[in-house]
DRENPA-3360 file (N, C-alpha, C; in nm, 2 decimals, always signed):
BEGIN
1 = MTKKDYVA = +11.11/+6.56/+15.55/+11.24/+6.53/+15.61/+11.34/+6.52/+15.50 ~ +11.45/+6.55/+15.55/+11.57/+6.55/+15.46/+11.66/+6.41/+15.48 ~ +11.75/+6.39/+15.39/+11.84/+6.28/+15.41/+11.91/+6.29/+15.55 ~ +11.95/+6.42/+15.59/+12.01/+6.44/+15.72/+11.93/+6.39/+15.83 ~ +11.80/+6.41/+15.82/+11.71/+6.36/+15.92/+11.71/+6.22/+15.92 ~ +11.69/+6.15/+15.81/+11.70/+6.00/+15.80/+11.83/+5.95/+15.87 ~ +11.94/+6.01/+15.83/+12.06/+5.96/+15.89/+12.06/+5.98/+16.04 ~ +12.01/+6.09/+16.09/+12.01/+6.11/+16.24/+11.92/+6.00/+16.31;
9 = LAIALKAA = +11.80/+5.97/+16.24/+11.72/+5.86/+16.29/+11.79/+5.72/+16.29 ~ +11.85/+5.70/+16.19/+11.92/+5.56/+16.17/+12.03/+5.56/+16.29 ~ +12.10/+5.66/+16.31/+12.21/+5.65/+16.40/+12.16/+5.64/+16.55 ~ +12.05/+5.70/+16.58/+11.99/+5.69/+16.70/+11.93/+5.55/+16.73 ~ +11.87/+5.50/+16.62/+11.81/+5.36/+16.64/+11.93/+5.25/+16.66 ~ +12.04/+5.28/+16.57/+12.15/+5.18/+16.58/+12.21/+5.19/+16.72 ~ +12.23/+5.31/+16.78/+12.28/+5.33/+16.91/+12.20/+5.27/+17.01 ~ +12.07/+5.27/+17.00/+11.98/+5.20/+17.10/+11.99/+5.06/+17.09;
17 = RINHEVKP = +12.03/+5.01/+16.98/+12.05/+4.86/+16.96/+12.19/+4.82/+17.03 ~ +12.29/+4.91/+17.01/+12.42/+4.87/+17.06/+12.44/+4.90/+17.20 ~ +12.40/+5.01/+17.25/+12.42/+5.06/+17.39/+12.32/+5.00/+17.49 ~ +12.36/+4.90/+17.57/+12.29/+4.84/+17.67/+12.36/+4.82/+17.79 ~ +12.29/+4.81/+17.89/+12.34/+4.78/+18.03/+12.31/+4.65/+18.08 ~ +12.27/+4.56/+18.00/+12.23/+4.42/+18.05/+12.33/+4.32/+17.98 ~ +12.35/+4.20/+18.05/+12.43/+4.11/+18.00/+12.40/+4.05/+17.86 ~ +12.50/+4.04/+17.77/+12.47/+3.98/+17.64/+12.41/+3.85/+17.65;
25 = GSSSELSR = +12.30/+3.82/+17.58/+12.23/+3.70/+17.57/+12.11/+3.69/+17.67 ~ +12.10/+3.79/+17.76/+11.99/+3.79/+17.86/+11.86/+3.82/+17.79 ~ +11.75/+3.77/+17.86/+11.62/+3.79/+17.79/+11.59/+3.95/+17.78 ~ +11.63/+4.02/+17.88/+11.60/+4.17/+17.86/+11.67/+4.23/+17.75 ~ +11.79/+4.17/+17.71/+11.86/+4.23/+17.60/+11.79/+4.19/+17.47 ~ +11.74/+4.06/+17.46/+11.67/+4.03/+17.34/+11.54/+4.11/+17.33 ~ +11.47/+4.13/+17.43/+11.35/+4.21/+17.44/+11.38/+4.35/+17.38 ~ +11.48/+4.41/+17.43/+11.52/+4.55/+17.39/+11.56/+4.55/+17.24;
33 = LRGTEQAA = +11.63/+4.46/+17.19/+11.68/+4.44/+17.06/+11.55/+4.43/+16.97 ~ +11.45/+4.35/+17.00/+11.33/+4.33/+16.94/+11.25/+4.45/+16.93 ~ +11.25/+4.53/+17.04/+11.18/+4.66/+17.05/+11.24/+4.76/+16.96 ~ +11.37/+4.78/+16.95/+11.43/+4.88/+16.87/+11.42/+4.83/+16.72 ~ +11.42/+4.71/+16.70/+11.41/+4.66/+16.56/+11.27/+4.68/+16.52 ~ +11.16/+4.66/+16.59/+11.03/+4.69/+16.56/+11.01/+4.84/+16.53 ~ +11.07/+4.92/+16.62/+11.06/+5.07/+16.60/+11.12/+5.11/+16.47 ~ +11.24/+5.06/+16.43/+11.30/+5.09/+16.31/+11.22/+5.05/+16.19;
41 = LEIADTLA = +11.15/+4.93/+16.20/+11.06/+4.89/+16.09/+10.94/+4.97/+16.08 ~ +10.88/+5.02/+16.19/+10.76/+5.11/+16.18/+10.80/+5.24/+16.12 ~ +10.92/+5.30/+16.17/+10.96/+5.43/+16.12/+10.99/+5.41/+15.97 ~ +11.06/+5.30/+15.93/+11.08/+5.29/+15.78/+10.96/+5.28/+15.70 ~ +10.85/+5.21/+15.75/+10.73/+5.21/+15.69/+10.66/+5.36/+15.67 ~ +10.66/+5.42/+15.78/+10.61/+5.56/+15.78/+10.69/+5.65/+15.68 ~ +10.82/+5.64/+15.69/+10.90/+5.74/+15.60/+10.88/+5.69/+15.45 ~ +10.87/+5.56/+15.43/+10.84/+5.52/+15.29/+10.71/+5.57/+15.24;
49 = SENPRFNR = +10.61/+5.57/+15.32/+10.47/+5.61/+15.28/+10.47/+5.77/+15.25 ~ +10.56/+5.84/+15.32/+10.57/+5.98/+15.29/+10.66/+6.02/+15.19 ~ +10.76/+5.95/+15.15/+10.86/+5.98/+15.04/+10.87/+5.86/+14.95 ~ +10.83/+5.87/+14.83/+10.84/+5.76/+14.73/+10.99/+5.73/+14.70 ~ +11.07/+5.82/+14.72/+11.22/+5.80/+14.69/+11.30/+5.75/+14.81 ~ +11.23/+5.72/+14.92/+11.29/+5.67/+15.05/+11.34/+5.53/+15.02 ~ +11.47/+5.50/+15.06/+11.52/+5.37/+15.04/+11.51/+5.29/+15.17 ~ +11.40/+5.21/+15.19/+11.38/+5.14/+15.30/+11.49/+5.04/+15.35;
57 = ARFLAACG = +11.54/+4.97/+15.26/+11.64/+4.86/+15.28/+11.77/+4.94/+15.33 ~ +11.80/+5.05/+15.26/+11.92/+5.12/+15.31/+11.90/+5.17/+15.45 ~ +11.79/+5.23/+15.47/+11.77/+5.29/+15.61/+11.77/+5.18/+15.72 ~ +11.72/+5.07/+15.70/+11.72/+4.95/+15.79/+11.87/+4.91/+15.81 ~ +11.94/+4.90/+15.71/+12.08/+4.85/+15.71/+12.16/+4.95/+15.80 ~ +12.13/+5.09/+15.78/+12.20/+5.18/+15.86/+12.16/+5.18/+16.01 ~ +12.04/+5.13/+16.04/+11.99/+5.11/+16.17/+12.05/+4.99/+16.24 ~ +12.11/+4.90/+16.16/+12.16/+4.77/+16.21/+12.05/+4.67/+16.21;
65 = VPS = +11.95/+4.68/+16.14/+11.84/+4.58/+16.14/+11.85/+4.50/+16.03 ~ +11.86/+4.37/+16.04/+11.86/+4.27/+15.93/+11.73/+4.28/+15.86 ~ +11.73/+4.29/+15.72/+11.61/+4.29/+15.63/+11.59/+4.15/+15.57;
% end
């Protein structure tokens, strides 16, 4: 994968965290945020295992996931 691919993944994951149709603070919003956060963490782990130069912290920050 290229940096361009990593950026596209991060943008998609961040959008999934931001774009929602539920009321802020509702339990379904919290569940969705945890789900996208977990997905970002799993993807970061996989990308890091495939590319020793992959910057996991930078990727998670771009996804909007606190590290």
